[in-house]
N, C-alpha and C positions, 0 to 999 in steps of 0.2 A: 504495498500498497503505500502513498505517495503524501505528500502536504499539500497536495491538490484536494486529497480526498477531505482529509481532516475542513481544510478552506470551508469546501462546499456545502458541509456542516456546519461552520459556526458563522461562515461571510466572512466577510475581505476590510471587514470596517477596522483600524486600529485607532487608539487614542493616542493623539504630537502631543507634542508642546513643544515650544520656541526655545534652545541653551540659551536669552537672554530674560527669560519669567527664574522667577524666584523659589527658593526649596520650599517653603512655603505655599507657593500657588500649584507647588508640583502634589504636595501631602495633597490638599484638596483634591488635584484631579482623580488622583490614588484612590482617596477614600469617596467621592463620587459613582465613583465610576465603576469600584471594590476589585480592585486590579492592583496588582504588585509591580509591577514594573508600566514605563512610558515611554512610548520610540521619540528621544530629540531629534524633530528635526525643521533646518535649519530652512527660513520664509521661499526659498523656492524646491521646499518639498525632498530634498534630500537629507538623507539619516546622515545626523552630528555624532548620535548616541544614543547611548536607553542608561534609564536610570531608574533602578529595582531601589525596592526598601532597605536592603544590603546597604544600596551605596550612602544612604539617604542614616539611616544608623552608623555610619563610618564617621557619617562627617558630625553627625550631633557628638562621638565621643570626641571626636578630633579638636570641635571648638567652640562646640555648648551651643546651648538654646540660640546664642548669634549666627548659628551657620543660614535659621532658618533664612535668612536675607540676604544669603551669598545666590548666584546667580545657580539655575542651573548648570551651565558649562564647569562649571569651576570643581562640581561635584560629581557629575557624571560619565559615565563606561566607556572611554572613547574609542576602546576596539571591540566594536560590535565582531560578533562573529553571527555573520547570516546563514541561510539557507535558500535556495528557490523549489514553485510548483513539485517542481519534480522528481526531487530528493526524496530518499524511502523515508520510512518511521526509525527504521532500525538505524539510519545515517542520521539524523538528527536527536536520535539518545544517545547515539556513541557522542555524538558532539556535547549533548549540555551534560552527561557524565563525566570526562574527560576535562572540559571547562567547569565546573561546577556550574552554571546556572542554571536559569527555569523558561529563559523569555528567549525564543531568534526568530528576530526578523524577517519577513517572506521579501527577496527581494529578486521583483522581474522589469527585465529591460527597464533599469536601475532606476527604476519604480518601488517604492514600498507595497506591498502584494496581500500583506495580513502580518498577524506575531502569533507565534504559535506559543501557549505556553505547552511546561512536565503534564501537567491536569490536561490539553487533550490530548496530548502522547499517550498519559496512561489509559485515559475512555477510550476512546482511539483500539486503542490494544485488548484492552481489557472486552470490548463491542464485537473484535478477529476470533480471540479465544474462547469466547463463550457461544459462536457462528460455528468455529471447524468445533467443539464439545458437540452442539446438535447435530450437526452433519454424522460425525461418529457414530452416534447413539442411533440414529438413522441407517448410519450403515448396516451395525450390529441386528439392528433389532429386526434389517430385512435379510437376512446372509444362514 
């Protein structure tokens, strides 16, 4: 199965925020949308980074509450690992595990096409396993 299959179920809507916004604004965005990370995009739509809950915790640990007034661009993860719609679920699971991150922007033709979380991957994989299990049961019953 591919990333495209995951996106076909959840959609391609991605919450983004500009790097010049404050960390406080990002926290509000995460809370409002009940998400764990937000893609940081320049005004032209290009991915500049990603800001996760972990990035926020690190900033608060280093600078205290004053960090909430910092620009996102100072705190975000700049080296963003991405995938494409044609990547397999197994490939992105491996990337997420090795990189120890939980969100993976999907880039197609140079543009942001979606965002896949580890939760999306696990949900998809559990669905596959249930389907395989049902198919095996059917096979055994008809044998």
